[in-house]
C-alpha positions in Angstrom: 103.4 95.8 97.1 102.0 93.3 94.8 103.2 93.0 91.2 99.6 93.2 90.0 99.2 96.6 91.7 102.5 97.9 90.2 101.6 96.6 86.7 98.1 98.2 87.0 99.5 101.6 88.0 103.0 101.7 86.5 103.1 99.8 83.2 104.0 102.8 81.0 106.9 103.6 83.4 108.0 99.9 83.4 107.9 100.0 79.6 110.1 103.1 79.5 107.5 105.3 77.8 106.7 107.4 80.9 108.9 109.1 83.5 107.2 108.1 86.6 104.0 106.7 88.2 102.3 107.0 91.6 100.3 104.4 93.4 99.1 103.9 96.9 99.3 100.8 99.1 97.2 100.1 102.1 99.2 99.9 105.3 98.4 96.8 107.3 100.0 95.3 110.4 103.4 94.0 109.5 103.8 96.2 106.4 107.5 97.0 105.9 107.5 99.6 103.1 111.2 100.2 103.2 112.1 96.5 103.0 109.6 96.0 100.1 111.0 99.2 98.3 114.5 97.9 98.8 113.6 94.5 97.2 112.0 96.3 94.3 115.0 98.6 93.9 117.4 95.6 93.8 115.2 93.9 91.2 114.3 96.9 89.0 117.4 99.0 89.5 119.2 97.1 86.8 116.5 98.2 84.4 117.0 101.9 85.4 113.9 102.1 87.7 113.7 103.4 91.2 111.0 102.9 93.8 110.5 105.1 96.9 107.7 105.7 99.4 107.0 109.5 99.3 104.2 109.8 101.8 102.9 107.7 104.6 99.9 107.9 106.8 98.6 105.3 109.3 96.3 103.9 106.6 98.2 104.1 103.3 101.5 105.0 101.6 102.1 106.7 98.4 104.8 105.1 96.3 106.7 106.8 93.4 108.1 104.4 90.8 110.3 106.3 88.3 113.2 106.4 85.9 115.9 108.7 87.2 117.4 109.3 83.7 114.0 110.3 82.3 113.4 112.5 85.3 116.7 114.3 84.9 115.9 115.0 81.3 112.4 116.2 82.1 113.5 118.5 85.0 116.3 120.0 82.8 113.6 121.4 80.5 113.7 125.2 81.0 110.0 125.6 81.7 110.0 122.7 84.2 113.0 124.2 86.0 111.3 127.6 86.1 108.2 126.1 87.6 110.2 124.3 90.3 112.3 127.3 91.1 109.2 129.4 91.5 108.0 126.9 94.0 111.3 127.0 96.0 112.7 123.7 94.7 116.5 123.4 94.7 117.2 122.4 91.1 120.7 121.1 91.6 119.6 117.5 91.0 116.5 115.5 90.5 117.2 113.8 93.9 117.1 117.2 95.7 113.8 118.0 93.9 112.3 114.7 95.1 113.4 115.4 98.7 111.6 118.8 98.4 108.5 117.1 96.9 108.4 114.6 99.8 108.6 117.4 102.3 105.7 119.2 100.5 103.6 116.1 100.5 104.3 115.5 104.2 103.5 119.1 105.2 100.3 119.5 103.1 97.1 117.5 102.7 96.9 118.4 99.1 99.0 117.3 96.2 101.3 120.1 95.0 100.4 120.8 91.4 104.0 120.6 90.2 103.9 116.9 90.9 103.0 116.4 87.3 106.6 117.3 86.3 107.8 114.2 88.3 105.4 112.0 86.3 106.4 113.2 82.8 103.5 115.6 82.1 104.3 118.4 79.7 105.5 121.5 81.6 103.2 123.7 79.6 100.2 121.8 80.8 101.5 121.7 84.4 101.9 125.5 84.2 98.4 126.1 82.9 96.9 123.7 85.5 98.7 125.6 88.2 97.2 129.0 87.0 93.7 127.8 86.2 92.9 124.1 86.9 89.7 124.1 84.9 89.9 127.0 82.5 91.1 126.2 79.0 91.3 122.4 79.3 91.2 120.8 75.9 91.3 117.1 76.8 91.4 115.1 80.1 93.1 111.8 80.6 96.2 111.0 82.7 96.5 114.8 83.1 94.5 117.8 81.9 95.9 118.8 78.5 95.7 122.5 77.8 97.9 122.4 74.7 98.4 119.8 72.0 95.2 117.8 72.8 95.8 115.4 69.8 99.3 114.5 71.1 97.9 114.1 74.6 95.2 111.7 73.3 97.8 109.6 71.5 99.9 109.4 74.7 96.9 108.5 76.8 96.0 105.7 74.4 99.6 104.5 74.4 99.5 104.3 78.2 96.2 102.5 78.2 97.3 99.9 75.6 100.6 99.4 77.4 98.8 98.6 80.7 96.4 96.2 78.9 99.4 94.4 77.3 101.3 94.2 80.6 98.2 92.9 82.3 97.9 90.1 79.8 101.6 89.3 79.9 101.4 89.1 83.8 98.5 86.6 83.4 100.7 84.6 81.1 103.4 84.3 83.8 105.8 87.2 83.1 107.4 88.7 86.2 107.8 92.3 87.0 111.5 92.2 86.3 110.8 90.5 82.9 108.3 93.2 82.0 110.5 96.1 83.0 112.6 97.2 80.1 116.1 98.7 80.0 116.2 102.1 78.4 119.2 104.0 77.1 
């Protein structure tokens, strides 16, 4: 997992302005995802960031980089909890929910729509997307915004600017651990 790939796909999470990010890596001979994830967890864990492979095929792996404290707060939201419960998730802890998400990803070819909750998307938008993926969309960016399109536009712009800044900082020699911020 290259630092460039992580910066390109996860800068807002590294910066502490997004709960989680997903990215895929190509599996080649000699790829040891768990060793690489372990190294990243040792480096980024001090900043409150966790990295886990959540799906693997022969050709690629899907990696989830997230902030456990942000995820707990997001999943404690009553609407988020209700969505997850309705889908059979055990809501005792975010970790239990992640285990269930991993099982769903392994069992199905499609992404479960509730995955947006693990990425910090607004529960109201996730709920609308689950009911009618195309009906009532007010703005598209990182997710389909069904409510509060102006707020969504500001967030999307913030994510884009963050990625551009992190890209430039990486070019200037900053490491992933230097770019990852500690959040309270």
